[in-house]
C-alpha positions, 0 to 999 in steps of 0.5 A: 582085548575087549574095551572093559578088560583094557580099561581094568588093566589101565586102572589097576596096573601098578605104576611107580610112585614118586617119593613123597616130599614134605613141604614147609613154608618159612615165614618172616616176622610179618607172616610173609612167606620168604622160602618154601622147603621141600624135603625128599630123601634127606635133601631139602630143596629151597625155593623162593615164594615164586617157586624159583630155585634158591638152593639146597640144605643137606643133612650131614651127621649132626650138621646142616649145610646150606648151598646156593642153587649152584651148590656153592656152600653158604653156611653150616649149622651144627646141632647137639642131639642131646635130649637133656639139652645140656650141649657140650 
């Protein structure tokens, strides 16, 4: 195979693309970054500002479950999806 054909094959060969992750930064009242959240496929990975793993947030129905880095549950938040904001 000629060098030009090989180069074209390499340049245009479809490669598997990773899922795109949304990234969010969580700030304190003094505008310092306290956490970095990366959401991918319904799971939010939580990192410290130095990018060391802090834990996870998992969406389960109408609630968010928060876990530490060893998957021990730390807390839960339930939210109402009522668009009128009347709640229950």
